[in-house]
LUMDRENZA-81318 format. One record per atom (N, C-alpha, C): x, y, z; chain; atom name. Coordinates in steps of 0.02 Angstrom, whole numbers, plus 50000, padded with zeros to 5 digits. Last residue first. Layout:
REM LUMDRENZA-81318
REC/X/Y/Z/A/CA
...
This chain:
REM LUMDRENZA-81318
REC/54727/55264/54457/A/N
REC/54754/55305/54398/A/CA
REC/54811/55338/54415/A/C
REC/54740/55088/54496/A/N
REC/54739/55160/54520/A/CA
REC/54766/55218/54460/A/C
REC/54607/54960/54471/A/N
REC/54653/54986/54437/A/CA
REC/54663/55076/54480/A/C
REC/54576/54824/54573/A/N
REC/54534/54895/54537/A/CA
REC/54600/54941/54528/A/C
REC/54554/54669/54533/A/N
REC/54612/54699/54536/A/CA
REC/54571/54781/54529/A/C
REC/54447/54547/54621/A/N
REC/54470/54584/54561/A/CA
REC/54527/54637/54581/A/C
REC/54407/54511/54746/A/N
REC/54426/54454/54690/A/CA
REC/54446/54493/54624/A/C
REC/54362/54622/54829/A/N
REC/54316/54556/54782/A/CA
REC/54352/54529/54740/A/C
REC/54488/54695/54763/A/N
REC/54439/54718/54823/A/CA
REC/54406/54658/54773/A/C
REC/54662/54762/54766/A/N
REC/54620/54694/54757/A/CA
REC/54564/54716/54814/A/C
REC/54731/54877/54689/A/N
REC/54708/54861/54763/A/CA
REC/54660/54813/54757/A/C
REC/54850/54908/54556/A/N
REC/54781/54927/54582/A/CA
REC/54791/54899/54651/A/C
REC/54923/54935/54378/A/N
REC/54926/54937/54486/A/CA
REC/54892/54956/54513/A/C
REC/54965/54905/54233/A/N
REC/54939/54957/54302/A/CA
REC/54946/54904/54364/A/C
REC/55025/54876/54075/A/N
REC/55030/54850/54153/A/CA
REC/55019/54890/54211/A/C
REC/54961/54822/53939/A/N
REC/54974/54873/53981/A/CA
REC/54983/54836/54053/A/C
REC/54962/54743/53816/A/N
REC/55017/54719/53876/A/CA
REC/55010/54780/53941/A/C
REC/54879/54735/53718/A/N
REC/54945/54761/53729/A/CA
REC/54968/54755/53776/A/C
REC/54762/54644/53756/A/N
REC/54817/54593/53729/A/CA
REC/54899/54633/53694/A/C
REC/54721/54696/53940/A/N
REC/54717/54687/53868/A/CA
REC/54784/54656/53827/A/C
REC/54826/54718/54076/A/N
REC/54767/54733/54043/A/CA
REC/54763/54726/53992/A/C
REC/54892/54644/54194/A/N
REC/54916/54644/54149/A/CA
REC/54860/54665/54102/A/C
REC/54899/54720/54373/A/N
REC/54872/54690/54309/A/CA
REC/54891/54709/54241/A/C
REC/54947/54698/54535/A/N
REC/54974/54736/54465/A/CA
REC/54933/54677/54409/A/C
REC/54888/54735/54694/A/N
REC/54895/54696/54647/A/CA
REC/54913/54734/54577/A/C
REC/54879/54712/54891/A/N
REC/54904/54762/54817/A/CA
REC/54906/54700/54748/A/C
REC/54770/54704/54993/A/N
REC/54804/54654/54949/A/CA
REC/54790/54721/54906/A/C
REC/54790/54778/55159/A/N
REC/54769/54804/55093/A/CA
REC/54793/54734/55058/A/C
REC/54799/54679/55313/A/N
REC/54812/54748/55277/A/CA
REC/54784/54736/55200/A/C
REC/54824/54588/55431/A/N
REC/54773/54638/55427/A/CA
REC/54801/54697/55381/A/C
REC/54954/54488/55448/A/N
REC/54947/54533/55450/A/CA
REC/54886/54572/55409/A/C
REC/54984/54359/55363/A/N
REC/55016/54348/55440/A/CA
REC/54976/54424/55456/A/C
REC/55014/54400/55215/A/N
REC/54948/54366/55253/A/CA
REC/54938/54349/55327/A/C
REC/55007/54527/55116/A/N
REC/55059/54521/55202/A/CA
REC/54990/54467/55220/A/C
REC/55023/54502/54933/A/N
REC/54978/54520/55007/A/CA
REC/55029/54496/55058/A/C
REC/54998/54560/54778/A/N
REC/55032/54530/54849/A/CA
REC/55011/54535/54897/A/C
REC/54937/54450/54648/A/N
REC/54930/54501/54699/A/CA
REC/54987/54481/54744/A/C
REC/54907/54492/54456/A/N
REC/54963/54477/54534/A/CA
REC/54959/54515/54571/A/C
REC/54805/54454/54335/A/N
REC/54813/54511/54388/A/CA
REC/54866/54445/54438/A/C
REC/54809/54435/54149/A/N
REC/54784/54422/54225/A/CA
REC/54824/54478/54265/A/C
REC/54848/54363/53992/A/N
REC/54834/54446/54014/A/CA
REC/54814/54415/54102/A/C
REC/54996/54333/53903/A/N
REC/54927/54309/53947/A/CA
REC/54904/54361/53956/A/C
REC/55123/54342/53838/A/N
REC/55057/54293/53793/A/CA
REC/54984/54280/53836/A/C
REC/55139/54513/53783/A/N
REC/55132/54447/53846/A/CA
REC/55096/54411/53794/A/C
REC/55241/54614/53671/A/N
REC/55155/54606/53708/A/CA
REC/55188/54514/53743/A/C
REC/55350/54645/53629/A/N
REC/55339/54658/53698/A/CA
REC/55269/54666/53700/A/C
REC/55405/54571/53513/A/N
REC/55356/54649/53519/A/CA
REC/55354/54685/53572/A/C
REC/55451/54485/53531/A/N
REC/55501/54508/53539/A/CA
REC/55467/54601/53507/A/C
REC/55341/54427/53673/A/N
REC/55367/54425/53618/A/CA
REC/55427/54446/53603/A/C
REC/55324/54382/53850/A/N
REC/55352/54438/53820/A/CA
REC/55372/54415/53748/A/C
REC/55269/54264/53956/A/N
REC/55328/54276/53922/A/CA
REC/55302/54343/53869/A/C
REC/55263/54199/54130/A/N
REC/55244/54250/54082/A/CA
REC/55298/54264/54040/A/C
REC/55217/54065/54225/A/N
REC/55287/54080/54174/A/CA
REC/55234/54147/54132/A/C
REC/55115/54038/54275/A/N
REC/55189/54007/54310/A/CA
REC/55239/54045/54270/A/C
REC/54966/54114/54358/A/N
REC/55040/54110/54302/A/CA
REC/55092/54094/54330/A/C
REC/54891/54158/54463/A/N
REC/54886/54084/54427/A/CA
REC/54921/54071/54364/A/C
REC/54996/54210/54593/A/N
REC/54961/54222/54512/A/CA
REC/54931/54144/54495/A/C
REC/55072/54309/54741/A/N
REC/54975/54250/54716/A/CA
REC/54976/54256/54658/A/C
REC/55167/54330/54851/A/N
REC/55162/54333/54781/A/CA
REC/55122/54277/54757/A/C
REC/55179/54400/54997/A/N
REC/55183/54352/54952/A/CA
REC/55139/54344/54900/A/C
REC/55309/54489/55100/A/N
REC/55261/54479/55056/A/CA
REC/55228/54411/55005/A/C
REC/55411/54427/55185/A/N
REC/55326/54403/55216/A/CA
REC/55287/54439/55163/A/C
REC/55545/54511/55133/A/N
REC/55519/54482/55186/A/CA
REC/55460/54468/55193/A/C
REC/55508/54613/54981/A/N
REC/55512/54615/55062/A/CA
REC/55498/54568/55087/A/C
REC/55569/54519/54832/A/N
REC/55516/54576/54866/A/CA
REC/55527/54564/54950/A/C
REC/55699/54510/54703/A/N
REC/55659/54498/54768/A/CA
REC/55610/54573/54786/A/C
REC/55726/54621/54596/A/N
REC/55682/54542/54594/A/CA
REC/55648/54518/54646/A/C
REC/55741/54777/54523/A/N
REC/55730/54722/54602/A/CA
REC/55705/54658/54593/A/C
REC/55838/54773/54359/A/N
REC/55766/54777/54416/A/CA
REC/55754/54753/54457/A/C
REC/55887/54817/54234/A/N
REC/55891/54842/54307/A/CA
REC/55854/54834/54358/A/C
REC/55858/54680/54184/A/N
REC/55917/54718/54159/A/CA
REC/55942/54758/54220/A/C
REC/55780/54550/54138/A/N
REC/55784/54594/54206/A/CA
REC/55837/54650/54210/A/C
REC/55859/54493/54009/A/N
REC/55782/54530/54019/A/CA
REC/55770/54564/54101/A/C
REC/55998/54462/54017/A/N
REC/55968/54543/53996/A/CA
REC/55896/54537/53997/A/C
REC/55973/54286/53985/A/N
REC/55976/54354/54004/A/CA
REC/55969/54406/53982/A/C
REC/55813/54197/54002/A/N
REC/55859/54215/53983/A/CA
REC/55907/54290/53980/A/C
REC/55732/54170/54114/A/N
REC/55761/54114/54096/A/CA
REC/55819/54147/54037/A/C
REC/55721/54254/54276/A/N
REC/55711/54267/54202/A/CA
REC/55758/54193/54159/A/C
REC/55615/54268/54421/A/N
REC/55683/54252/54372/A/CA
REC/55646/54253/54313/A/C
REC/55557/54356/54569/A/N
REC/55550/54351/54475/A/CA
REC/55599/54326/54456/A/C
REC/55508/54288/54730/A/N
REC/55552/54341/54683/A/CA
REC/55536/54320/54593/A/C
REC/55468/54281/54889/A/N
REC/55454/54287/54822/A/CA
REC/55503/54322/54775/A/C
REC/55528/54209/55044/A/N
REC/55531/54256/55002/A/CA
REC/55518/54239/54931/A/C
REC/55554/54094/55115/A/N
REC/55452/54121/55108/A/CA
REC/55484/54171/55058/A/C
REC/55666/54020/55171/A/N
REC/55654/54078/55184/A/CA
REC/55595/54106/55171/A/C
REC/55593/53894/55102/A/N
REC/55661/53899/55163/A/CA
REC/55658/53972/55179/A/C
REC/55543/53919/54995/A/N
REC/55488/53877/55044/A/CA
REC/55542/53869/55106/A/C
REC/55529/54044/54875/A/N
REC/55588/54009/54914/A/CA
REC/55545/53984/54967/A/C
REC/55422/54099/54732/A/N
REC/55429/54083/54814/A/CA
REC/55459/54013/54853/A/C
REC/55426/54135/54572/A/N
REC/55451/54092/54614/A/CA
REC/55453/54099/54689/A/C
REC/55389/54168/54424/A/N
REC/55371/54191/54473/A/CA
REC/55380/54138/54526/A/C
REC/55477/54190/54263/A/N
REC/55428/54138/54323/A/CA
REC/55435/54185/54390/A/C
REC/55475/54271/54114/A/N
REC/55485/54273/54182/A/CA
REC/55460/54241/54217/A/C
REC/55559/54270/53954/A/N
REC/55509/54226/53978/A/CA
REC/55531/54232/54075/A/C
REC/55560/54345/53805/A/N
REC/55571/54359/53882/A/CA
REC/55528/54320/53920/A/C
REC/55590/54335/53639/A/N
REC/55565/54330/53661/A/CA
REC/55629/54346/53747/A/C
REC/55691/54478/53558/A/N
REC/55684/54416/53561/A/CA
REC/55625/54412/53643/A/C
REC/55732/54614/53551/A/N
REC/55710/54573/53483/A/CA
REC/55710/54517/53487/A/C
REC/55802/54696/53636/A/N
REC/55845/54634/53617/A/CA
REC/55805/54590/53550/A/C
REC/55688/54782/53641/A/N
REC/55756/54813/53626/A/CA
REC/55810/54756/53603/A/C
REC/55566/54711/53689/A/N
REC/55608/54755/53615/A/CA
REC/55646/54756/53591/A/C
REC/55637/54643/53806/A/N
REC/55612/54595/53740/A/CA
REC/55596/54653/53682/A/C
REC/55640/54780/53860/A/N
REC/55705/54716/53857/A/CA
REC/55691/54693/53792/A/C
REC/55512/54788/53896/A/N
REC/55549/54862/53857/A/CA
REC/55623/54816/53840/A/C
REC/55453/54680/53974/A/N
REC/55430/54701/53915/A/CA
REC/55488/54746/53865/A/C
REC/55558/54673/54094/A/N
REC/55564/54642/54040/A/CA
REC/55521/54627/53963/A/C
REC/55496/54831/54130/A/N
REC/55573/54813/54113/A/CA
REC/55586/54755/54060/A/C
REC/55393/54786/54176/A/N
REC/55391/54843/54109/A/CA
REC/55465/54816/54110/A/C
REC/55414/54690/54281/A/N
REC/55377/54680/54221/A/CA
REC/55379/54747/54145/A/C
REC/55489/54766/54350/A/N
REC/55506/54704/54319/A/CA
REC/55464/54703/54270/A/C
REC/55381/54870/54413/A/N
REC/55438/54875/54377/A/CA
REC/55479/54835/54311/A/C
REC/55283/54791/54454/A/N
REC/55274/54836/54397/A/CA
REC/55325/54845/54374/A/C
REC/55359/54751/54588/A/N
REC/55335/54710/54532/A/CA
REC/55323/54738/54471/A/C
REC/55406/54870/54630/A/N
REC/55444/54830/54613/A/CA
REC/55419/54765/54552/A/C
REC/55288/54919/54653/A/N
REC/55313/54950/54615/A/CA
REC/55362/54908/54585/A/C
REC/55227/54815/54756/A/N
REC/55183/54808/54688/A/CA
REC/55235/54845/54624/A/C
REC/55349/54829/54860/A/N
REC/55343/54787/54803/A/CA
REC/55294/54754/54761/A/C
REC/55286/54979/54902/A/N
REC/55354/54948/54867/A/CA
REC/55366/54890/54843/A/C
REC/55160/54914/54941/A/N
REC/55165/54975/54877/A/CA
REC/55229/54966/54853/A/C
REC/55189/54843/55056/A/N
REC/55159/54824/54995/A/CA
REC/55157/54855/54925/A/C
REC/55257/54937/55157/A/N
REC/55292/54891/55103/A/CA
REC/55243/54847/55059/A/C
REC/55140/55023/55159/A/N
REC/55198/55068/55118/A/CA
REC/55230/54992/55064/A/C
REC/55059/54951/55229/A/N
REC/55033/54956/55162/A/CA
REC/55105/54995/55116/A/C
REC/55147/54941/55355/A/N
REC/55118/54875/55291/A/CA
REC/55095/54897/55241/A/C
REC/55133/55062/55381/A/N
REC/55202/55042/55380/A/CA
REC/55199/54986/55330/A/C
REC/54990/55075/55426/A/N
REC/55031/55136/55374/A/CA
REC/55085/55100/55353/A/C
REC/54996/54985/55537/A/N
REC/54936/54999/55453/A/CA
REC/54999/55031/55400/A/C
REC/55072/55051/55604/A/N
REC/55094/54986/55595/A/CA
REC/55037/54963/55520/A/C
REC/55008/55164/55654/A/N
REC/55062/55165/55618/A/CA
REC/55104/55111/55579/A/C
REC/54883/55120/55690/A/N
REC/54882/55147/55627/A/CA
REC/54955/55159/55613/A/C
REC/54941/55068/55817/A/N
REC/54904/55025/55775/A/CA
REC/54896/55062/55694/A/C
REC/55002/55202/55880/A/N
REC/55024/55137/55876/A/CA
REC/55011/55096/55814/A/C
REC/54907/55294/55923/A/N
REC/54925/55302/55851/A/CA
REC/54992/55234/55846/A/C
REC/54840/55255/56046/A/N
REC/54818/55273/55982/A/CA
REC/54842/55274/55910/A/C
REC/54971/55235/56129/A/N
REC/54904/55158/56120/A/CA
REC/54863/55185/56059/A/C
REC/55028/55342/56122/A/N
REC/55060/55273/56090/A/CA
REC/55002/55233/56092/A/C
REC/54930/55436/56194/A/N
REC/54954/55458/56109/A/CA
REC/54977/55369/56087/A/C
REC/54942/55365/56323/A/N
REC/54883/55373/56285/A/CA
REC/54898/55392/56192/A/C
REC/55061/55383/56349/A/N
REC/55068/55334/56360/A/CA
REC/54975/55323/56319/A/C
REC/55079/55523/56365/A/N
REC/55106/55491/56315/A/CA
REC/55097/55436/56291/A/C
REC/54977/55543/56454/A/N
REC/54971/55568/56398/A/CA
REC/55000/55547/56348/A/C
REC/55047/55486/56581/A/N
REC/54971/55465/56566/A/CA
REC/54971/55505/56474/A/C
REC/55176/55548/56575/A/N
REC/55177/55479/56571/A/CA
REC/55100/55463/56548/A/C
REC/55104/55685/56637/A/N
REC/55150/55684/56574/A/CA
REC/55157/55599/56523/A/C
REC/55063/55638/56746/A/N
REC/55015/55674/56694/A/CA
REC/55056/55669/56636/A/C
REC/55176/55610/56817/A/N
REC/55116/55563/56812/A/CA
REC/55077/55578/56751/A/C
REC/55227/55725/56829/A/N
REC/55248/55675/56797/A/CA
REC/55226/55625/56797/A/C
REC/55164/55815/56925/A/N
REC/55162/55813/56854/A/CA
REC/55196/55766/56803/A/C
REC/55158/55733/57032/A/N
REC/55104/55730/56980/A/CA
REC/55110/55759/56911/A/C
REC/55297/55754/57053/A/N
REC/55263/55676/57071/A/CA
REC/55199/55655/56996/A/C
REC/55357/55910/57009/A/N
REC/55337/55848/57055/A/CA
REC/55318/55794/57046/A/C
REC/55529/55915/56908/A/N
REC/55456/55903/56914/A/CA
REC/55420/55878/56973/A/C
REC/55655/56042/56987/A/N
REC/55643/55993/56928/A/CA
REC/55560/55991/56954/A/C
REC/55721/56126/57053/A/N
REC/55713/56055/57084/A/CA
REC/55691/56013/57037/A/C
REC/55698/56286/56983/A/N
REC/55744/56213/56968/A/CA
REC/55750/56165/57007/A/C
REC/55627/56348/57076/A/N
REC/55603/56331/57004/A/CA
REC/55638/56292/56959/A/C
REC/55673/56407/57183/A/N
REC/55637/56352/57173/A/CA
REC/55601/56302/57106/A/C
REC/55809/56461/57229/A/N
REC/55784/56442/57153/A/CA
REC/55749/56397/57163/A/C
REC/55828/56496/57377/A/N
REC/55808/56534/57309/A/CA
REC/55773/56514/57222/A/C
REC/55744/56374/57452/A/N
REC/55787/56384/57427/A/CA
REC/55765/56430/57380/A/C
REC/55658/56377/57595/A/N
REC/55651/56392/57539/A/CA
REC/55727/56379/57529/A/C
REC/55652/56393/57741/A/N
REC/55661/56321/57719/A/CA
REC/55665/56314/57657/A/C
REC/55615/56515/57801/A/N
REC/55568/56451/57807/A/CA
REC/55577/56399/57765/A/C
REC/55749/56573/57800/A/N
REC/55718/56559/57863/A/CA
REC/55677/56500/57858/A/C
REC/55750/56586/57649/A/N
REC/55781/56569/57692/A/CA
REC/55798/56501/57764/A/C
REC/55638/56692/57646/A/N
REC/55618/56635/57608/A/CA
REC/55664/56546/57637/A/C
REC/55728/56793/57720/A/N
REC/55659/56787/57749/A/CA
REC/55636/56713/57722/A/C
REC/55834/56826/57632/A/N
REC/55829/56796/57704/A/CA
REC/55776/56791/57735/A/C
REC/55752/56857/57514/A/N
REC/55795/56794/57526/A/CA
REC/55796/56778/57574/A/C
REC/55692/56996/57570/A/N
REC/55668/56956/57552/A/CA
REC/55709/56873/57546/A/C
REC/55816/57065/57603/A/N
REC/55758/57050/57656/A/CA
REC/55719/56997/57635/A/C
REC/55855/57085/57479/A/N
REC/55920/57040/57542/A/CA
REC/55863/57031/57594/A/C
REC/55783/57157/57421/A/N
REC/55804/57064/57362/A/CA
REC/55825/57043/57432/A/C
REC/55783/57295/57488/A/N
REC/55725/57249/57499/A/CA
REC/55737/57171/57468/A/C
REC/55885/57311/57453/A/N
REC/55904/57297/57519/A/CA
REC/55841/57248/57538/A/C
REC/56000/57263/57296/A/N
REC/55941/57311/57337/A/CA
REC/55928/57283/57417/A/C
REC/56152/57204/57296/A/N
REC/56070/57207/57281/A/CA
REC/56051/57252/57323/A/C
REC/56306/57305/57202/A/N
REC/56271/57260/57276/A/CA
REC/56176/57247/57283/A/C
REC/56368/57224/57062/A/N
REC/56344/57297/57114/A/CA
REC/56299/57253/57132/A/C
REC/56427/57138/56988/A/N
REC/56459/57148/57056/A/CA
REC/56422/57202/57081/A/C
REC/56397/57141/56860/A/N
REC/56393/57086/56879/A/CA
REC/56399/57084/56975/A/C
REC/56449/57253/56820/A/N
REC/56368/57258/56822/A/CA
REC/56338/57193/56854/A/C
REC/56566/57255/56802/A/N
REC/56555/57303/56843/A/CA
REC/56479/57281/56865/A/C
REC/56580/57138/56695/A/N
REC/56612/57140/56763/A/CA
REC/56606/57159/56814/A/C
REC/56527/57228/56607/A/N
REC/56498/57150/56616/A/CA
REC/56504/57134/56689/A/C
REC/56624/57305/56564/A/N
REC/56548/57340/56581/A/CA
REC/56521/57267/56618/A/C
REC/56746/57233/56539/A/N
REC/56760/57257/56591/A/CA
REC/56666/57292/56634/A/C
REC/56696/57157/56429/A/N
REC/56696/57120/56474/A/CA
REC/56702/57144/56520/A/C
REC/56707/57282/56337/A/N
REC/56627/57253/56363/A/CA
REC/56629/57190/56412/A/C
REC/56827/57310/56324/A/N
REC/56778/57348/56365/A/CA
REC/56718/57324/56382/A/C
REC/56874/57180/56278/A/N
REC/56901/57200/56362/A/CA
REC/56836/57240/56382/A/C
REC/56813/57203/56139/A/N
REC/56800/57139/56194/A/CA
REC/56819/57150/56270/A/C
REC/56893/57309/56095/A/N
REC/56810/57292/56125/A/CA
REC/56795/57268/56138/A/C
REC/57005/57269/56113/A/N
REC/57004/57320/56134/A/CA
REC/56917/57316/56141/A/C
REC/56995/57162/56000/A/N
REC/57019/57149/56050/A/CA
REC/57016/57201/56101/A/C
REC/56975/57230/55877/A/N
REC/56909/57173/55916/A/CA
REC/56937/57182/55976/A/C
REC/57031/57405/55906/A/N
REC/57036/57333/55863/A/CA
REC/56976/57299/55896/A/C
REC/56970/57563/55855/A/N
REC/56955/57529/55904/A/CA
REC/56989/57444/55861/A/C
REC/57025/57710/55772/A/N
REC/56986/57651/55775/A/CA
REC/57001/57603/55824/A/C
């Protein structure tokens, strides 16, 4: 039985002998003829021509011009969806905490004038236990409610919609609506000043 080292030596010796075989005479003649005319033996290793480079650059530029606006719109819509998810999660968290703690939970919607960042604050500790309360920069929270109070049973004191938008950019407006007296909290898209709920 041969060891691994012996096998490696045998393979190496075979490769060495095949690599040093003399070239065939017609290959030598062809190479000499090309070298006399000024062509190198490895023409394909020279790189790209200017025309090929220009064509590739034009295709990349065209793809960038057509794809960039839709990428920006997708990014903005995802930012709004993330903010709507945070808002819905915070409202549901306050609703569940008010039932769990058997006390009222009051939330206020605040926008910091200096930074422009909107956030949800609670006057009672423990009402927003695990929720993200700040929204991404640029997202504006709009509502006619200054405060929202959940009773000790988790029922809100009012119904209505809270809209989230990016006013500097043209994109869709998301909303979170508190529906009916039971306090169902649903997410939707604002169209014609009403919140169309997403099922």
